[in-house]
C-alpha positions as CSV (number, residue, x, y, z in Angstrom):
1,M,-174.8,-52.2,-53.4
2,E,-174.1,-54.4,-50.4
3,I,-174.0,-53.7,-46.7
4,I,-172.6,-56.3,-44.4
5,I,-173.5,-56.2,-40.7
6,W,-172.2,-58.5,-38.0
7,L,-174.6,-58.9,-35.1
8,D,-175.9,-61.2,-32.4
9,Y,-179.5,-61.6,-31.5
10,A,-178.7,-61.3,-27.8
11,C,-177.0,-57.9,-28.2
12,P,-179.3,-54.9,-27.5
13,Y,-177.0,-52.5,-29.4
14,C,-177.2,-54.7,-32.5
15,Y,-181.0,-54.7,-32.2
16,V,-181.1,-50.9,-32.2
17,D,-178.4,-50.5,-34.9
18,F,-180.1,-53.0,-37.2
19,T,-183.4,-51.3,-36.7
20,R,-181.9,-47.9,-37.5
21,L,-180.1,-49.3,-40.5
22,Q,-183.4,-50.6,-42.0
23,K,-185.2,-47.3,-41.2
24,V,-182.5,-45.3,-43.0
25,I,-182.4,-47.5,-46.0
26,K,-186.2,-47.3,-46.4
27,S,-186.2,-43.5,-45.9
28,L,-183.8,-43.2,-48.8
29,S,-186.0,-45.5,-50.9
30,L,-183.1,-47.9,-51.4
31,D,-184.6,-51.0,-49.9
32,K,-184.8,-52.7,-53.3
33,K,-181.3,-51.6,-54.3
34,I,-179.2,-52.6,-51.3
35,Y,-178.4,-56.2,-50.4
36,L,-178.4,-56.5,-46.6
37,N,-175.9,-59.2,-45.9
38,I,-176.3,-60.4,-42.3
39,H,-173.2,-61.9,-40.7
40,A,-173.0,-63.8,-37.4
41,A,-171.2,-62.9,-34.2
42,Q,-171.8,-64.7,-30.9
43,I,-171.1,-62.3,-28.0
44,D,-171.2,-65.3,-25.6
45,P,-170.2,-68.5,-27.4
46,S,-170.0,-70.3,-24.0
47,A,-173.7,-69.5,-23.1
48,P,-175.7,-72.6,-22.1
49,K,-178.4,-74.3,-24.1
50,K,-180.8,-73.7,-21.2
51,A,-181.1,-70.6,-19.0
52,S,-181.4,-71.2,-15.3
53,K,-182.0,-67.5,-14.5
54,T,-182.8,-64.2,-16.2
55,T,-180.1,-61.7,-17.0
56,G,-181.4,-59.5,-14.2
57,E,-181.4,-62.4,-11.6
58,L,-177.8,-63.2,-12.6
59,L,-176.7,-59.6,-12.2
60,A,-178.5,-59.3,-8.8
61,A,-176.8,-62.4,-7.5
62,K,-173.4,-61.4,-8.8
63,D,-173.5,-57.8,-7.5
64,G,-175.9,-58.1,-4.6
65,L,-178.5,-55.8,-6.1
66,T,-182.2,-55.3,-5.3
67,K,-184.8,-55.6,-8.1
68,K,-185.0,-51.8,-8.2
69,E,-181.2,-51.5,-8.6
70,V,-181.3,-54.1,-11.4
71,L,-183.9,-52.1,-13.3
72,Q,-181.8,-49.0,-12.9
73,R,-178.8,-50.7,-14.4
74,F,-180.8,-51.5,-17.5
75,E,-182.6,-48.2,-17.8
76,G,-180.2,-46.7,-20.3
77,I,-180.7,-49.7,-22.7
78,K,-184.4,-49.5,-22.3
79,E,-184.5,-45.8,-23.2
80,L,-182.2,-46.4,-26.2
81,G,-184.7,-49.0,-27.4
82,Q,-187.7,-46.8,-26.8
83,R,-186.1,-44.1,-29.0
84,A,-185.9,-46.6,-31.8
85,G,-189.5,-47.8,-31.2
86,L,-188.4,-51.0,-29.6
87,D,-189.5,-52.8,-26.4
88,I,-186.2,-54.0,-24.8
89,R,-186.6,-55.8,-21.5
90,Y,-183.0,-56.8,-21.0
91,Q,-183.3,-57.6,-17.4
92,D,-185.9,-60.4,-18.3
93,T,-183.8,-62.0,-21.1
94,K,-182.7,-65.6,-20.8
95,N,-179.2,-65.8,-22.2
96,T,-178.6,-69.0,-24.1
97,D,-176.4,-70.1,-27.0
98,T,-177.2,-68.3,-30.2
99,M,-175.4,-70.5,-32.7
100,D,-178.6,-72.2,-33.9
101,A,-180.4,-68.8,-34.3
102,H,-177.4,-67.7,-36.5
103,R,-177.4,-70.9,-38.5
104,L,-181.1,-70.6,-39.2
105,V,-180.8,-67.0,-40.6
106,Q,-177.7,-68.0,-42.7
107,W,-179.7,-71.0,-44.1
108,V,-182.5,-68.7,-45.1
109,L,-180.1,-66.2,-46.6
110,H,-177.8,-68.7,-48.5
111,E,-179.8,-71.9,-49.0
112,L,-183.2,-70.4,-49.6
113,K,-181.6,-67.3,-51.1
114,D,-184.3,-65.1,-49.5
115,E,-182.9,-61.8,-48.2
116,D,-186.3,-60.4,-47.3
117,R,-187.2,-63.4,-45.2
118,A,-183.8,-63.5,-43.6
119,V,-184.2,-59.8,-42.5
120,Q,-187.7,-60.5,-41.3
121,L,-186.5,-63.5,-39.3
122,A,-183.6,-61.5,-37.8
123,N,-186.0,-58.8,-36.7
124,L,-188.3,-61.4,-35.2
125,L,-185.5,-63.2,-33.3
126,F,-184.5,-59.9,-31.7
127,K,-188.1,-59.3,-30.7
128,T,-188.3,-62.9,-29.4
129,Y,-185.3,-62.4,-27.2
130,F,-185.7,-58.8,-25.9
131,S,-189.5,-58.3,-25.8
132,E,-190.9,-61.8,-25.4
133,N,-187.9,-63.1,-23.4
134,K,-187.7,-66.5,-25.1
135,E,-184.6,-68.7,-25.2
136,L,-182.9,-68.6,-28.6
137,A,-181.4,-72.0,-28.2
138,D,-184.9,-73.6,-28.1
139,H,-185.5,-75.3,-31.4
140,E,-189.2,-75.1,-31.0
141,V,-189.0,-71.3,-30.6
142,L,-186.8,-71.0,-33.7
143,I,-189.0,-73.3,-35.8
144,D,-192.0,-71.3,-34.8
145,R,-190.3,-68.0,-35.7
146,A,-189.3,-69.4,-39.1
147,Y,-192.8,-70.4,-39.7
148,Q,-194.1,-66.9,-38.8
149,V,-192.1,-65.5,-41.8
150,G,-193.3,-68.2,-44.2
151,I,-190.7,-70.9,-43.9
152,N,-191.7,-74.6,-43.9
153,K,-191.5,-76.0,-40.3
154,D,-190.3,-79.4,-41.4
155,K,-187.4,-77.9,-43.5
156,A,-186.4,-75.6,-40.6
157,H,-186.5,-78.6,-38.2
158,K,-184.4,-80.7,-40.4
159,M,-181.8,-78.0,-40.8
160,L,-181.6,-77.3,-37.1
161,D,-181.1,-81.0,-36.3
162,S,-178.1,-80.9,-38.6
163,D,-174.8,-79.1,-38.3
164,E,-175.4,-77.1,-41.5
165,Y,-174.1,-73.5,-41.6
166,R,-172.1,-73.9,-38.4
167,D,-168.9,-73.6,-40.3
168,L,-170.2,-70.5,-42.1
169,V,-171.0,-68.8,-38.7
170,I,-167.5,-69.6,-37.5
171,E,-166.0,-68.2,-40.7
172,Q,-167.9,-65.0,-40.4
173,E,-166.8,-64.6,-36.8
174,D,-163.2,-65.3,-37.9
175,I,-163.4,-62.3,-40.2
176,L,-163.9,-60.1,-37.2
177,E,-161.1,-61.7,-35.3
178,D,-158.8,-61.1,-38.3
179,R,-159.8,-57.4,-38.2
180,D,-159.1,-57.3,-34.4
181,I,-162.8,-56.5,-33.8
182,D,-164.1,-57.8,-30.5
183,S,-167.5,-56.3,-30.3
184,V,-170.7,-55.8,-32.4
185,P,-172.5,-54.3,-34.2
186,Y,-169.9,-54.0,-36.9
187,M,-170.7,-52.9,-40.4
188,L,-169.2,-52.5,-43.8
189,I,-170.9,-50.0,-46.1
190,D,-169.2,-50.2,-49.5
191,N,-166.2,-51.7,-47.7
192,R,-165.9,-48.8,-45.3
193,A,-166.0,-50.0,-41.7
194,Y,-168.4,-48.7,-39.0
195,S,-167.8,-50.1,-35.5
196,G,-170.4,-49.9,-32.8
197,I,-173.9,-48.4,-32.8
198,Q,-174.4,-45.6,-35.3
199,D,-176.6,-42.5,-35.4
200,E,-179.2,-42.4,-38.1
201,D,-177.6,-39.3,-39.6
202,V,-174.2,-41.1,-39.9
203,L,-175.8,-44.0,-41.6
204,K,-177.8,-41.9,-44.0
205,Q,-174.7,-39.9,-45.0
206,A,-172.6,-43.1,-45.4
207,I,-175.2,-45.0,-47.4
208,N,-176.0,-42.0,-49.6
209,A,-172.3,-41.4,-50.4
210,A,-171.6,-45.1,-51.0
211,F,-174.7,-45.7,-53.2
212,Y,-174.2,-42.7,-55.5
213,A,-170.4,-43.4,-55.8
214,S,-171.1,-46.9,-56.9
215,A,-173.7,-45.7,-59.3
216,K,-171.2,-43.6,-61.2
């Protein structure tokens, strides 16, 4: 059975939803029976290649907020992450273009045909952005994260220096546009759509129903 999930590595709700999804799949002992097909969706395609300020600093300047007020704005997302066992420091993130991060994951998924490493890399990219607050447009960061999940640095470097998988990322985003979907996460479980962040109970029921229906 296949589950398709559209996400962006700069989206905190995608981070939580992707984490919940994996947890539920594992709790159902279906991690070897479900193909997790990661699709790309940039929430800010116009983001720069280099960040000049953190997300919190940009918000403070835009709305005239103090540091305390900025932290209060992000408290809900922080608590959401904590309930999922995640350390989300959204105010300290450095928003940059995520196209190359998406290309890297798609390359691992389709060229290397390694779903497990693609999922590991996706998890690591989320952590890199939200917990370590690194820039996802930085090729050195991306190459290092690829290496951490067992991918050859030279091969990752060569791919990132090319335009490979850019068209695929755009094609995946176009699917959302054709469906009039303008936010992520977005998921297809056995072709049934789930938009936005989902509770674990909802995911468990949906996956159970889809899996056993497909097994008949």
